[in-house]
C-alpha positions in Angstrom: 82.9 134.2 124.6 86.9 134.5 124.0 88.0 133.4 120.3 90.1 130.7 122.4 87.4 128.8 123.7 86.1 128.3 120.1 89.3 127.3 118.8 89.3 123.8 120.4 85.9 123.2 119.1 86.9 124.3 115.1 90.0 122.2 115.3 88.0 119.1 116.1 85.6 119.8 113.6 88.1 120.2 110.6 90.3 117.4 111.9 86.8 115.2 111.9 86.0 116.9 108.4 89.6 115.6 107.1 89.2 111.9 108.3 85.5 112.0 106.5 86.5 112.8 103.4 90.0 111.0 103.4 88.3 107.6 104.5 85.5 108.4 101.8 88.0 108.5 99.3 89.9 105.3 99.9 86.4 103.5 100.1 85.9 104.2 96.2 89.4 103.3 95.3 88.9 100.1 97.2 85.3 99.6 95.4 86.7 100.3 92.1 89.6 97.8 92.3 87.1 95.0 93.7 84.9 96.2 90.5 88.1 95.8 88.4 88.8 92.2 90.1 85.6 90.9 89.8 85.1 92.0 86.2 88.4 90.0 84.8 87.6 87.8 82.2 89.6 85.7 80.1 91.2 87.5 77.2 91.5 90.7 78.8 94.9 92.3 78.6 96.0 93.2 82.1 99.0 94.8 84.1 99.9 93.5 87.4 101.3 95.3 90.4 104.8 94.7 89.7 104.5 95.9 86.1 104.3 92.2 84.4 101.7 92.7 81.0 99.9 89.9 80.2 96.1 88.6 78.8 94.0 86.7 81.3 94.0 82.8 80.3 91.7 81.4 83.1 90.1 82.6 86.4 88.9 81.3 89.4 87.7 82.6 92.8 90.9 83.6 94.3 93.5 83.5 91.6 93.9 84.2 87.6 96.1 82.7 85.2 98.0 85.4 83.3 99.4 84.3 79.7 103.0 86.6 79.8 104.1 84.7 76.4 103.2 82.0 74.0 102.3 79.0 76.1 103.8 80.4 79.1 101.0 80.7 81.8 101.7 82.1 85.3 99.3 82.0 88.1 98.5 85.2 90.5 96.2 86.5 93.1 93.5 88.4 91.6 94.4 91.3 93.8 97.5 91.4 91.9 96.2 92.8 88.8 96.4 96.4 89.0 94.7 97.6 85.7 93.2 96.7 82.4 95.0 97.7 79.4 94.0 98.2 75.8 96.0 95.7 73.7 98.4 97.4 71.2 96.7 96.6 67.7 98.8 96.8 64.7 97.1 100.0 62.8 98.2 101.9 66.0 101.9 100.5 65.5 101.7 101.7 61.7 100.3 105.1 62.9 103.1 105.4 65.3 105.8 104.9 63.0 104.3 107.2 60.5 104.1 110.2 63.1 107.9 108.9 64.1 109.0 109.7 60.3 107.4 112.9 60.6 108.8 113.9 64.2 112.2 112.5 62.7 112.2 115.1 59.3 111.0 118.2 61.5 114.0 117.4 64.4 116.5 117.2 61.0 115.1 120.3 59.9 115.6 122.2 63.4 119.4 120.3 63.7 120.5 122.2 61.0 119.3 125.4 61.7 120.7 124.9 65.3 124.1 123.2 64.2 126.0 126.4 65.6 124.5 125.8 69.0 125.1 122.0 69.0 128.9 122.9 68.3 129.1 125.4 71.3 127.3 122.5 73.4 129.4 120.0 72.4 132.8 122.0 72.8 131.3 123.3 76.4 130.7 119.6 77.2 134.5 118.7 76.0 135.5 121.2 78.4 133.8 120.1 81.7 134.6 116.3 80.8 138.4 117.4 80.6 138.3 119.0 83.9 136.5 116.6 85.5 139.3 113.9 84.2 141.9 116.3 85.5 140.3 116.6 89.1 140.2 112.8 89.6 142.8 110.9 91.2 144.5 108.3 89.4 144.5 104.7 89.8 
């Protein structure tokens, strides 16, 4: 048997394997999305496929009411919910503010050591801006 006669069956097997595995991955994703949509309860924090964050206010078989602001409730299809998100807790915000202050202090000390580099970069940026302004046609 020559190698060319084995090429076609091997190619068919490879294409079949790729289709099988891609279909399997897609089925798993669909199953996870259905599980998420069926598990939604009032009080859950969610994000829609359009990026809108809100809290589930009520649910029906096909739709879900999402509170996007106090006293502002919108109705969505369940399929529009992309994921559940963790609500932001006041303690998280305080910890983030503390770490931001520490980052700012570190950046300030780095800025003083790199002052010469910053001056050089600023001068180069000014030169580039002047060159662009000269090349631009006057209006």
